[in-house]
C-alpha positions in Angstrom: 0.0 0.0 0.0 1.3 3.4 -0.9 2.0 6.1 1.7 -1.5 7.5 2.4 -0.3 11.1 1.9 0.1 10.4 -1.8 -3.3 8.9 -2.4 -6.1 11.0 -4.0 -9.5 9.9 -5.2 -10.3 10.4 -8.8 -13.8 10.1 -10.3 -14.6 10.2 -14.0 -18.1 11.1 -15.2 -18.9 9.9 -18.7 -22.0 9.8 -20.8 -22.7 6.1 -20.0 -20.7 5.4 -16.8 -19.2 7.0 -13.7 -16.2 5.4 -12.3 -13.7 6.1 -9.5 -10.7 4.8 -7.6 -8.0 6.1 -5.3 -4.8 6.9 -7.1 -1.2 6.7 -5.9 0.2 10.0 -7.3 3.8 8.7 -7.2 3.1 6.0 -9.8 -0.2 6.9 -11.3 -1.5 3.5 -10.4 -4.9 2.7 -8.9 -4.5 1.4 -5.3 -7.9 -0.3 -5.3 -10.0 -1.8 -8.1 -12.0 0.9 -9.7 -15.8 1.0 -9.0 -18.2 1.8 -11.9 -21.8 2.8 -11.8 -24.2 3.7 -14.7 -24.7 7.3 -15.4 -28.2 8.1 -14.3 -30.9 9.1 -16.9 -31.5 11.9 -17.0 -28.0 12.9 -15.9 -29.0 16.0 -14.0 -26.5 17.6 -11.6 -28.4 16.3 -8.6 -28.7 12.8 -9.9 -25.0 12.6 -10.9 -23.9 14.1 -7.5 -25.8 11.2 -5.8 -23.9 8.6 -7.8 -20.6 10.4 -7.2 -21.3 10.4 -3.5 -22.0 6.7 -3.5 -18.7 6.0 -5.3 -16.7 8.4 -3.0 -18.2 6.7 0.1 -16.5 3.4 -0.9 -13.1 5.0 -0.9 -13.0 7.9 1.5 -11.9 5.7 4.5 -8.6 5.2 2.5 -7.9 8.9 2.1 -6.2 11.3 4.4 -8.5 13.7 6.3 -9.3 16.7 4.1 -7.6 15.2 1.1 -9.0 16.8 -2.1 -11.0 14.8 -4.7 -10.6 15.1 -8.4 -13.6 14.8 -10.6 -13.5 14.8 -14.4 -16.7 15.5 -16.4 -17.6 15.4 -20.1 -17.9 19.1 -20.7 -16.0 22.4 -20.8 -15.1 23.5 -17.3 -14.0 27.0 -16.5 -13.2 28.0 -12.9 -15.4 25.1 -11.7 -18.4 26.0 -13.8 -19.6 23.6 -16.5 -20.1 25.3 -19.8 -21.2 22.5 -22.1 -23.0 19.2 -21.6 -23.5 17.5 -24.9 -23.2 14.0 -23.7 -24.9 14.3 -20.3 -27.8 16.7 -19.6 -28.5 20.3 -20.7 -29.2 21.3 -17.0 -25.4 21.2 -16.4 -24.9 24.3 -18.4 -23.7 27.1 -16.2 -23.8 24.8 -13.1 -21.1 25.4 -10.5 -20.2 21.8 -10.5 -17.2 22.2 -8.3 -19.3 23.8 -5.5 -22.0 21.2 -6.0 -19.6 18.3 -5.5 -17.7 20.0 -2.7 -21.0 20.6 -0.8 -22.1 17.0 -1.5 -18.9 15.3 -0.5 -17.8 17.6 2.3 -14.3 17.9 0.9 -12.5 20.2 -1.5 -13.1 19.1 -5.1 -11.3 20.1 -8.3 -13.5 19.7 -11.4 -11.9 19.3 -14.8 -12.8 18.4 -18.4 -12.5 14.6 -18.8 -10.3 14.7 -21.9 -8.0 17.2 -20.2 -7.8 14.8 -17.2 -6.9 11.9 -19.5 -4.3 14.1 -21.3 -2.6 15.1 -18.0 -2.5 11.4 -16.9 -0.8 10.3 -20.2 1.5 13.3 -19.9 2.6 12.5 -16.3 2.5 8.7 -16.3 1.8 7.3 -19.8 2.3 7.5 -23.6 2.9 11.3 -23.7 5.5 11.3 -20.9 8.7 13.2 -21.9 7.3 13.9 -25.4 8.3 17.3 -26.8 6.2 19.5 -29.1 2.5 19.1 -29.7 0.8 16.0 -28.5 -3.0 15.4 -29.2 -4.6 13.0 -26.8 -8.0 11.8 -28.0 -10.6 9.7 -26.0 -13.0 7.7 -28.1 -16.2 6.9 -26.2 -19.7 8.2 -26.1 -18.2 11.3 -27.8 -14.7 12.3 -28.6 -12.6 14.2 -26.1 -9.4 15.9 -27.0 -6.5 17.3 -24.9 -3.8 19.4 -26.4 -0.4 19.2 -24.7 2.5 21.5 -25.9 5.9 20.8 -24.4 4.2 19.3 -21.3 1.7 22.1 -20.8 -2.1 21.5 -21.1 -4.1 23.8 -23.3 -7.6 23.2 -21.8 -11.1 22.9 -23.1 -10.3 22.5 -26.8 -13.4 20.4 -27.6 -12.1 19.2 -31.0 -14.6 16.3 -31.0 -17.2 18.9 -32.0 -15.4 20.3 -35.1 -17.6 20.0 -38.2 -16.7 17.1 -40.5 -18.9 16.1 -43.5 -21.6 18.4 -42.3 -21.9 17.2 -38.7 -19.9 17.2 -35.5 -17.0 14.9 -35.9 -17.9 12.8 -32.9 -21.3 11.9 -34.4 -19.5 9.8 -37.0 -16.2 8.9 -35.4 -16.8 8.3 -31.7 -16.7 4.7 -30.4 -20.5 4.9 -29.8 -21.0 5.7 -33.5 -19.3 2.4 -34.5 -21.7 0.5 -32.3 -24.7 2.6 -33.4 -24.0 2.2 -37.1 -23.0 -1.5 -36.9 -19.5 -0.9 -38.3 -16.7 -3.4 -38.0 -13.4 -2.0 -36.6 -12.0 -2.0 -40.1 -14.9 0.0 -41.5 -14.8 2.4 -38.5 -11.1 3.0 -38.9 -11.0 3.5 -42.6 -14.3 5.4 -43.1 -14.7 7.4 -39.9 -11.4 7.6 -38.0 -9.2 8.2 -41.0 -10.9 11.4 -42.1 -11.0 12.7 -38.5 -7.4 12.2 -37.7 -6.3 13.4 -41.1 -8.3 16.6 -40.5 -6.6 17.1 -37.1 -3.2 16.4 -38.7 -3.8 19.1 -41.4 -5.0 21.6 -38.8 -2.3 21.1 -36.2 0.7 19.2 -37.6 1.2 17.4 -34.2 4.2 15.4 -33.1 2.1 12.6 -31.6 -1.4 11.3 -31.4 -2.4 9.3 -28.3 -5.7 7.3 -28.5 -7.5 6.5 -25.3 -11.0 5.7 -24.1 -12.4 2.2 -23.4 -11.9 1.2 -27.0 -8.2 1.7 -26.7 -7.9 -1.8 -25.3 -8.8 -3.0 -28.8 -6.3 -0.7 -30.4 -4.6 -3.6 -32.2 -7.7 -4.0 -34.3 -7.8 -0.5 -35.8 -4.9 1.8 -35.2 -2.6 0.1 -37.7 -5.2 0.8 -40.4 -4.8 4.6 -40.2 -2.5 6.2 -42.7 -1.0 9.3 -41.1 2.3 11.1 -41.1 2.0 11.6 -37.4 2.8 8.7 -35.1 -0.3 7.4 -33.4 -0.2 5.1 -30.3 -2.7 3.8 -27.8 -3.0 5.4 -24.4 -0.9 3.7 -21.7 -3.5 4.2 -19.0 -6.4 3.2 -21.3 -9.8 3.8 -19.7 -8.3 4.7 -16.3 -6.7 7.9 -17.6 -9.6 10.2 -16.6 -9.6 8.9 -13.0 -5.8 9.2 -12.7 -5.7 12.7 -14.3 -8.5 14.0 -12.2 -6.7 12.9 -9.1 -3.4 14.4 -10.2 -5.0 17.7 -11.0 -6.8 17.8 -7.7 -3.5 17.5 -5.9 
C-alpha cells in the first residue's frame, strides 16, 4: 500500500458510466480496483452528484483527512463551472459543479474536463511522458474528447470532437459509440470514420504525436494500424483509467 499522503481519489463522469478509484500519485496506479456505476438518466447535476457520493463513500476511508477529490466530467469546465453538456444533460450548463460536488462530498473538489484529465494522466505517467512538441490525446467513447499538450503544458477545453466534418460534429460519426450505433466493423470504422477525422486534425495542427484513449483503446490492435498518417499514433498507456488518474493528479 502506498503512503496515504500520496493517495487522492479520482472520479470520471462519462456519458454512460461514472467510475472512480484512489490513485497513488507517485506512480499513477490505482491502489484499489475501480468502481463503476451507470450514469443516471436523466443525468442532471443532482442525480449525478448522488452517484458520485456513492462512489466516493466506498473509498473515503482510504484517504487522508481533508484530502481533495478530483472529478472529471464530459464538458467544458472554467473555474469550476460547467459550460457544455453535450453527452450528459442540458441542465449542467452554467452549473457550478465544483461547488455542487464539494458541498455534497464535504471535501475540497477540483472539477476538470474529462479529456483534459486523460491528457494530463498520459503526460505524467503514460504515452505522452517526456514527449516534446504538440501531443494530441483523444478519448474515443460516447463522444470524442481531446486534450492538447504542448511541451508538457495542457491547453484546456479545446473540444475538437465537435469540429464539423462532413456536415456534422465529428464525434457523431467517429466516436466509439458511432461504431456501435451504425453497426460498423473495426476496419470500417477506422477507414471510413477515424481516418478522415485524424487526417483533418493532422492538417490543422501538424502534431508530433497522437495518443488514443477511451475504453476502445484496449482494442487498439484491431484498428490503429489501419490509419494512414504522417504523425505517429499510439494507444494510451492508462487506457480507460486515464480520466480517473488525471482528475486525481490535477486535484493534488
